[in-house]
N, CA, C and O atoms as a Tinker XYZ file with bonds, in Angstrom:
   332  protein
     1  N     79.519000   87.986000  105.808000    73     2
     2  CA    80.196000   86.730000  106.091000    64     1     3
     3  C     80.844000   86.163000  104.826000    63     2     4     5
     4  O     81.914000   85.556000  104.884000    81     3
     5  N     80.184000   86.368000  103.682000    73     3     6
     6  CA    80.715000   85.843000  102.423000    64     5     7
     7  C     82.052000   86.508000  102.075000    63     6     8     9
     8  O     82.964000   85.857000  101.565000    81     7
     9  N     82.155000   87.805000  102.355000    73     7    10
    10  CA    83.413000   88.504000  102.073000    64     9    11
    11  C     84.549000   87.923000  102.902000    63    10    12    13
    12  O     85.668000   87.777000  102.411000    81    11
    13  N     84.264000   87.590000  104.164000    73    11    14
    14  CA    85.284000   87.005000  105.031000    64    13    15
    15  C     85.728000   85.651000  104.489000    63    14    16    17
    16  O     86.916000   85.330000  104.513000    81    15
    17  N     84.792000   84.870000  104.010000    73    15    18
    18  CA    85.131000   83.564000  103.429000    64    17    19
    19  C     85.936000   83.761000  102.146000    63    18    20    21
    20  O     86.878000   83.014000  101.883000    81    19
    21  N     85.572000   84.752000  101.360000    73    19    22
    22  CA    86.261000   85.017000  100.106000    64    21    23
    23  C     87.716000   85.387000  100.361000    63    22    24    25
    24  O     88.612000   84.906000   99.667000    81    23
    25  N     87.952000   86.236000  101.349000    73    23    26
    26  CA    89.329000   86.635000  101.647000    64    25    27
    27  C     90.116000   85.453000  102.207000    63    26    28    29
    28  O     91.305000   85.312000  101.925000    81    27
    29  N     89.470000   84.616000  102.988000    73    27    30
    30  CA    90.154000   83.429000  103.506000    64    29    31
    31  C     90.537000   82.481000  102.370000    63    30    32    33
    32  O     91.627000   81.909000  102.369000    81    31
    33  N     89.652000   82.324000  101.424000    73    31    34
    34  CA    89.945000   81.462000  100.272000    64    33    35
    35  C     91.103000   82.030000   99.461000    63    34    36    37
    36  O     91.962000   81.281000   98.996000    81    35
    37  N     91.130000   83.337000   99.290000    73    35    38
    38  CA    92.223000   83.972000   98.549000    64    37    39
    39  C     93.547000   83.793000   99.274000    63    38    40    41
    40  O     94.575000   83.524000   98.653000    81    39
    41  N     93.513000   83.944000  100.588000    73    39    42
    42  CA    94.729000   83.769000  101.378000    64    41    43
    43  C     95.247000   82.332000  101.270000    63    42    44    45
    44  O     96.448000   82.111000  101.113000    81    43
    45  N     94.352000   81.374000  101.352000    73    43    46
    46  CA    94.761000   79.968000  101.216000    64    45    47
    47  C     95.352000   79.698000   99.835000    63    46    48    49
    48  O     96.342000   78.979000   99.702000    81    47
    49  N     94.742000   80.276000   98.823000    73    47    50
    50  CA    95.249000   80.101000   97.459000    64    49    51
    51  C     96.662000   80.679000   97.346000    63    50    52    53
    52  O     97.542000   80.061000   96.746000    81    51
    53  N     96.873000   81.855000   97.919000    73    51    54
    54  CA    98.200000   82.466000   97.875000    64    53    55
    55  C     99.224000   81.639000   98.657000    63    54    56    57
    56  O    100.364000   81.485000   98.217000    81    55
    57  N     98.824000   81.114000   99.799000    73    55    58
    58  CA    99.734000   80.273000  100.591000    64    57    59
    59  C    100.146000   79.062000   99.773000    63    58    60    61
    60  O    101.322000   78.698000   99.741000    81    59
    61  N     99.189000   78.443000   99.118000    73    59    62
    62  CA    99.517000   77.273000   98.282000    64    61    63
    63  C    100.499000   77.638000   97.167000    63    62    64    65
    64  O    101.440000   76.900000   96.876000    81    63
    65  N    100.250000   78.800000   96.549000    73    63    66
    66  CA   101.131000   79.239000   95.470000    64    65    67
    67  C    102.547000   79.491000   95.991000    63    66    68    69
    68  O    103.529000   79.141000   95.336000    81    67
    69  N    102.641000   80.099000   97.167000    73    67    70
    70  CA   103.955000   80.373000   97.758000    64    69    71
    71  C    104.665000   79.067000   98.083000    63    70    72    73
    72  O    105.847000   78.905000   97.778000    81    71
    73  N    103.956000   78.148000   98.692000    73    71    74
    74  CA   104.558000   76.865000   99.068000    64    73    75
    75  C    105.039000   76.101000   97.841000    63    74    76    77
    76  O    106.069000   75.428000   97.891000    81    75
    77  N    104.305000   76.202000   96.751000    73    75    78
    78  CA   104.622000   75.414000   95.562000    64    77    79
    79  C    105.651000   76.057000   94.633000    63    78    80    81
    80  O    106.049000   75.440000   93.644000    81    79
    81  N    106.089000   77.280000   94.929000    73    79    82
    82  CA   107.056000   77.907000   94.032000    64    81    83
    83  C    108.483000   77.638000   94.490000    63    82    84    85
    84  O    108.776000   77.536000   95.681000    81    83
    85  N    109.345000   77.528000   93.512000    73    83    86
    86  CA   110.779000   77.390000   93.780000    64    85    87
    87  C    111.531000   78.626000   93.275000    63    86    88    89
    88  O    112.761000   78.657000   93.269000    81    87
    89  N    110.784000   79.625000   92.859000    73    87    90
    90  CA   111.402000   80.825000   92.293000    64    89    91
    91  C    111.658000   81.849000   93.403000    63    90    92    93
    92  O    110.728000   82.423000   93.969000    81    91
    93  N    112.913000   82.056000   93.689000    73    91    94
    94  CA   113.269000   82.999000   94.742000    64    93    95
    95  C    112.901000   84.434000   94.367000    63    94    96    97
    96  O    112.684000   85.271000   95.243000    81    95
    97  N    112.831000   84.717000   93.069000    73    95    98
    98  CA   112.471000   86.069000   92.630000    64    97    99
    99  C    111.024000   86.398000   93.028000    63    98   100   101
   100  O    110.721000   87.529000   93.409000    81    99
   101  N    110.154000   85.421000   92.938000    73    99   102
   102  CA   108.759000   85.620000   93.350000    64   101   103
   103  C    108.681000   85.834000   94.857000    63   102   104   105
   104  O    107.975000   86.728000   95.322000    81   103
   105  N    109.397000   85.025000   95.613000    73   103   106
   106  CA   109.394000   85.163000   97.070000    64   105   107
   107  C    109.945000   86.523000   97.492000    63   106   108   109
   108  O    109.446000   87.135000   98.437000    81   107
   109  N    110.971000   86.992000   96.794000    73   107   110
   110  CA   111.545000   88.310000   97.085000    64   109   111
   111  C    110.515000   89.402000   96.844000    63   110   112   113
   112  O    110.394000   90.329000   97.645000    81   111
   113  N    109.774000   89.302000   95.749000    73   111   114
   114  CA   108.747000   90.301000   95.445000    64   113   115
   115  C    107.665000   90.311000   96.515000    63   114   116   117
   116  O    107.197000   91.376000   96.918000    81   115
   117  N    107.271000   89.147000   96.969000    73   115   118
   118  CA   106.256000   89.059000   98.027000    64   117   119
   119  C    106.778000   89.701000   99.306000    63   118   120   121
   120  O    106.065000   90.456000   99.966000    81   119
   121  N    108.020000   89.399000   99.652000    73   119   122
   122  CA   108.635000   90.013000  100.829000    64   121   123
   123  C    108.674000   91.529000  100.694000    63   122   124   125
   124  O    108.400000   92.249000  101.654000    81   123
   125  N    109.013000   92.011000   99.508000    73   123   126
   126  CA   109.074000   93.456000   99.268000    64   125   127
   127  C    107.709000   94.113000   99.443000    63   126   128   129
   128  O    107.605000   95.205000  100.002000    81   127
   129  N    106.673000   93.447000   98.967000    73   127   130
   130  CA   105.318000   93.985000   99.123000    64   129   131
   131  C    104.973000   94.128000  100.598000    63   130   132   133
   132  O    104.481000   95.173000  101.025000    81   131
   133  N    105.227000   93.084000  101.376000    73   131   134
   134  CA   104.921000   93.143000  102.811000    64   133   135
   135  C    105.775000   94.193000  103.518000    63   134   136   137
   136  O    105.283000   94.922000  104.380000    81   135
   137  N    107.024000   94.266000  103.161000    73   135   138
   138  CA   107.915000   95.242000  103.781000    64   137   139
   139  C    107.437000   96.658000  103.472000    63   138   140   141
   140  O    107.413000   97.519000  104.352000    81   139
   141  N    107.060000   96.891000  102.227000    73   139   142
   142  CA   106.589000   98.221000  101.820000    64   141   143
   143  C    105.300000   98.572000  102.553000    63   142   144   145
   144  O    105.156000   99.688000  103.051000    81   143
   145  N    104.378000   97.646000  102.622000    73   143   146
   146  CA   103.111000   97.891000  103.305000    64   145   147
   147  C    103.332000   98.192000  104.778000    63   146   148   149
   148  O    102.648000   99.036000  105.356000    81   147
   149  N    104.272000   97.511000  105.372000    73   147   150
   150  CA   104.556000   97.711000  106.795000    64   149   151
   151  C    105.135000   99.103000  107.031000    63   150   152   153
   152  O    104.839000   99.735000  108.045000    81   151
   153  N    105.940000   99.572000  106.122000    73   151   154
   154  CA   106.633000  100.843000  106.288000    64   153   155
   155  C    105.794000  102.062000  105.905000    63   154   156   157
   156  O    106.135000  103.182000  106.285000    81   155
   157  N    104.720000  101.868000  105.172000    73   155   158
   158  CA   103.936000  102.990000  104.661000    64   157   159
   159  C    102.789000  103.313000  105.612000    63   158   160   161
   160  O    102.025000  102.435000  106.015000    81   159
   161  N    102.691000  104.578000  105.956000    73   159   162
   162  CA   101.584000  105.075000  106.772000    64   161   163
   163  C    100.664000  105.866000  105.846000    63   162   164   165
   164  O    101.121000  106.747000  105.117000    81   163
   165  N     99.396000  105.558000  105.873000    73   163   166
   166  CA    98.450000  106.217000  104.965000    64   165   167
   167  C     98.507000  107.728000  105.125000    63   166   168   169
   168  O     98.285000  108.458000  104.160000    81   167
   169  N     98.801000  108.207000  106.326000    73   167   170
   170  CA    98.855000  109.650000  106.573000    64   169   171
   171  C     99.915000  110.309000  105.688000    63   170   172   173
   172  O     99.750000  111.444000  105.241000    81   171
   173  N    100.993000  109.584000  105.447000    73   171   174
   174  CA   102.069000  110.113000  104.621000    64   173   175
   175  C    101.744000  110.079000  103.137000    63   174   176   177
   176  O    102.437000  110.710000  102.339000    81   175
   177  N    100.719000  109.366000  102.762000    73   175   178
   178  CA   100.372000  109.231000  101.344000    64   177   179
   179  C     99.262000  110.169000  100.898000    63   178   180   181
   180  O     98.975000  110.261000   99.705000    81   179
   181  N     98.626000  110.873000  101.848000    73   179   182
   182  CA    97.566000  111.793000  101.461000    64   181   183
   183  C     98.148000  113.190000  101.268000    63   182   184   185
   184  O     99.265000  113.470000  101.701000    81   183
   185  N     97.382000  114.064000  100.615000    73   183   186
   186  CA    97.868000  115.411000  100.334000    64   185   187
   187  C     97.814000  116.280000  101.589000    63   186   188   189
   188  O     97.139000  115.953000  102.565000    81   187
   189  N     98.529000  117.374000  101.537000    73   187   190
   190  CA    98.518000  118.324000  102.656000    64   189   191
   191  C     97.108000  118.866000  102.871000    63   190   192   193
   192  O     96.691000  119.063000  104.013000    81   191
   193  N     96.377000  119.106000  101.800000    73   191   194
   194  CA    94.998000  119.598000  101.916000    64   193   195
   195  C     94.118000  118.573000  102.631000    63   194   196   197
   196  O     93.277000  118.935000  103.454000    81   195
   197  N     94.316000  117.295000  102.313000    73   195   198
   198  CA    93.548000  116.242000  102.983000    64   197   199
   199  C     93.891000  116.176000  104.471000    63   198   200   201
   200  O     93.009000  116.013000  105.314000    81   199
   201  N     95.185000  116.305000  104.782000    73   199   202
   202  CA    95.601000  116.293000  106.191000    64   201   203
   203  C     94.969000  117.455000  106.957000    63   202   204   205
   204  O     94.462000  117.283000  108.066000    81   203
   205  N     95.009000  118.646000  106.341000    73   203   206
   206  CA    94.445000  119.823000  106.996000    64   205   207
   207  C     92.944000  119.663000  107.203000    63   206   208   209
   208  O     92.410000  120.060000  108.239000    81   207
   209  N     92.270000  119.088000  106.228000    73   207   210
   210  CA    90.832000  118.872000  106.345000    64   209   211
   211  C     90.512000  117.904000  107.483000    63   210   212   213
   212  O     89.569000  118.123000  108.243000    81   211
   213  N     91.287000  116.849000  107.595000    73   211   214
   214  CA    91.085000  115.883000  108.677000    64   213   215
   215  C     91.353000  116.535000  110.027000    63   214   216   217
   216  O     90.584000  116.361000  110.972000    81   215
   217  N     92.441000  117.282000  110.112000    73   215   218
   218  CA    92.781000  117.951000  111.372000    64   217   219
   219  C     91.711000  118.962000  111.763000    63   218   220   221
   220  O     91.371000  119.085000  112.940000    81   219
   221  N     91.182000  119.682000  110.784000    73   219   222
   222  CA    90.105000  120.642000  111.050000    64   221   223
   223  C     88.879000  119.908000  111.585000    63   222   224   225
   224  O     88.274000  120.341000  112.566000    81   223
   225  N     88.517000  118.820000  110.957000    73   223   226
   226  CA    87.365000  118.039000  111.395000    64   225   227
   227  C     87.543000  117.490000  112.799000    63   226   228   229
   228  O     86.602000  117.491000  113.593000    81   227
   229  N     88.743000  117.021000  113.108000    73   227   230
   230  CA    89.010000  116.515000  114.452000    64   229   231
   231  C     88.921000  117.633000  115.488000    63   230   232   233
   232  O     88.385000  117.431000  116.578000    81   231
   233  N     89.443000  118.808000  115.151000    73   231   234
   234  CA    89.374000  119.946000  116.070000    64   233   235
   235  C     87.928000  120.361000  116.301000    63   234   236   237
   236  O     87.536000  120.659000  117.429000    81   235
   237  N     87.136000  120.381000  115.230000    73   235   238
   238  CA    85.714000  120.722000  115.370000    64   237   239
   239  C     84.992000  119.685000  116.226000    63   238   240   241
   240  O     84.158000  120.041000  117.059000    81   239
   241  N     85.302000  118.429000  116.031000    73   239   242
   242  CA    84.675000  117.376000  116.834000    64   241   243
   243  C     85.060000  117.533000  118.308000    63   242   244   245
   244  O     84.225000  117.356000  119.194000    81   243
   245  N     86.324000  117.866000  118.564000    73   243   246
   246  CA    86.779000  118.071000  119.941000    64   245   247
   247  C     86.033000  119.225000  120.613000    63   246   248   249
   248  O     85.843000  119.227000  121.829000    81   247
   249  N     85.613000  120.208000  119.805000    73   247   250
   250  CA    84.872000  121.365000  120.339000    64   249   251
   251  C     83.370000  121.098000  120.388000    63   250   252   253
   252  O     82.599000  121.969000  120.790000    81   251
   253  N     82.954000  119.905000  119.985000    73   251   254
   254  CA    81.535000  119.565000  120.015000    64   253   255
   255  C     80.755000  120.019000  118.796000    63   254   256   257
   256  O     79.527000  119.937000  118.777000    81   255
   257  N     81.453000  120.494000  117.784000    73   255   258
   258  CA    80.790000  120.943000  116.551000    64   257   259
   259  C     80.547000  119.745000  115.646000    63   258   260   261
   260  O     81.285000  119.506000  114.690000    81   259
   261  N     79.509000  119.004000  115.965000    73   259   262
   262  CA    79.185000  117.793000  115.233000    64   261   263
   263  C     77.798000  117.906000  114.627000    63   262   264   265
   264  O     76.939000  118.616000  115.151000    81   263
   265  N     77.582000  117.208000  113.528000    73   263   266
   266  CA    76.262000  117.131000  112.906000    64   265   267
   267  C     75.787000  115.693000  113.059000    63   266   268   269
   268  O     76.483000  114.762000  112.654000    81   267
   269  N     74.598000  115.505000  113.644000    73   267   270
   270  CA    74.091000  114.137000  113.824000    64   269   271
   271  C     73.960000  113.402000  112.491000    63   270   272   273
   272  O     73.634000  114.001000  111.466000    81   271
   273  N     74.214000  112.125000  112.521000    73   271   274
   274  CA    74.143000  111.280000  111.326000    64   273   275
   275  C     72.797000  111.415000  110.625000    63   274   276   277
   276  O     72.734000  111.507000  109.399000    81   275
   277  N     71.723000  111.427000  111.407000    73   275   278
   278  CA    70.382000  111.529000  110.826000    64   277   279
   279  C     70.228000  112.808000  110.007000    63   278   280   281
   280  O     69.600000  112.800000  108.949000    81   279
   281  N     70.800000  113.899000  110.495000    73   279   282
   282  CA    70.705000  115.170000  109.773000    64   281   283
   283  C     71.500000  115.125000  108.475000    63   282   284   285
   284  O     71.038000  115.604000  107.439000    81   283
   285  N     72.677000  114.558000  108.534000    73   283   286
   286  CA    73.503000  114.431000  107.327000    64   285   287
   287  C     72.782000  113.586000  106.287000    63   286   288   289
   288  O     72.728000  113.948000  105.112000    81   287
   289  N     72.225000  112.455000  106.725000    73   287   290
   290  CA    71.518000  111.578000  105.788000    64   289   291
   291  C     70.300000  112.276000  105.191000    63   290   292   293
   292  O     70.005000  112.097000  104.009000    81   291
   293  N     69.595000  113.065000  105.988000    73   291   294
   294  CA    68.436000  113.804000  105.490000    64   293   295
   295  C     68.871000  114.775000  104.393000    63   294   296   297
   296  O     68.210000  114.878000  103.359000    81   295
   297  N     69.980000  115.487000  104.612000    73   295   298
   298  CA    70.484000  116.439000  103.613000    64   297   299
   299  C     70.929000  115.722000  102.332000    63   298   300   301
   300  O     70.646000  116.190000  101.229000    81   299
   301  N     71.618000  114.598000  102.478000    73   299   302
   302  CA    72.098000  113.844000  101.315000    64   301   303
   303  C     70.904000  113.321000  100.502000    63   302   304   305
   304  O     70.887000  113.418000   99.275000    81   303
   305  N     69.916000  112.770000  101.201000    73   303   306
   306  CA    68.743000  112.239000  100.501000    64   305   307
   307  C     67.996000  113.337000   99.756000    63   306   308   309
   308  O     67.520000  113.121000   98.642000    81   307
   309  N     67.890000  114.532000  100.377000    73   307   310
   310  CA    67.218000  115.640000   99.711000    64   309   311
   311  C     68.024000  116.116000   98.504000    63   310   312   313
   312  O     67.461000  116.387000   97.443000    81   311
   313  N     69.328000  116.215000   98.667000    73   311   314
   314  CA    70.189000  116.708000   97.590000    64   313   315
   315  C     70.177000  115.794000   96.364000    63   314   316   317
   316  O     70.193000  116.267000   95.227000    81   315
   317  N     70.149000  114.471000   96.607000    73   315   318
   318  CA    70.240000  113.519000   95.509000    64   317   319
   319  C     68.916000  112.799000   95.211000    63   318   320   321
   320  O     68.892000  111.777000   94.525000    81   319
   321  N     67.821000  113.350000   95.739000    73   319   322
   322  CA    66.478000  112.788000   95.524000    64   321   323
   323  C     66.422000  111.301000   95.853000    63   322   324   325
   324  O     65.917000  110.500000   95.066000    81   323
   325  N     66.935000  110.946000   97.000000    73   323   326
   326  CA    66.910000  109.554000   97.451000    64   325   327
   327  C     65.760000  109.352000   98.426000    63   326   328   329
   328  O     65.285000  110.305000   99.044000    81   327
   329  N     65.321000  108.117000   98.561000    73   327   330
   330  CA    64.217000  107.819000   99.467000    64   329   331
   331  C     64.732000  107.469000  100.837000    63   330   332
   332  O     63.943000  107.187000  101.739000    81   331
């Protein structure tokens, strides 16, 4: 809940800063950031190897080749000596 409040406070602070500025160059930069974020798809920013790995994992999941979470956690805890 604290993280949600923190992000809300940051957003309010940014809104105040935007409202109080008369510099069109700053407003243009903000617009550019939003425009860029809107146009960018994370899939296009990852490597081909990452895409292939994700696609392989999805295909395996579709075939039912899944490892239960409990088993994965057991292996991780054993590997890194965690409790």
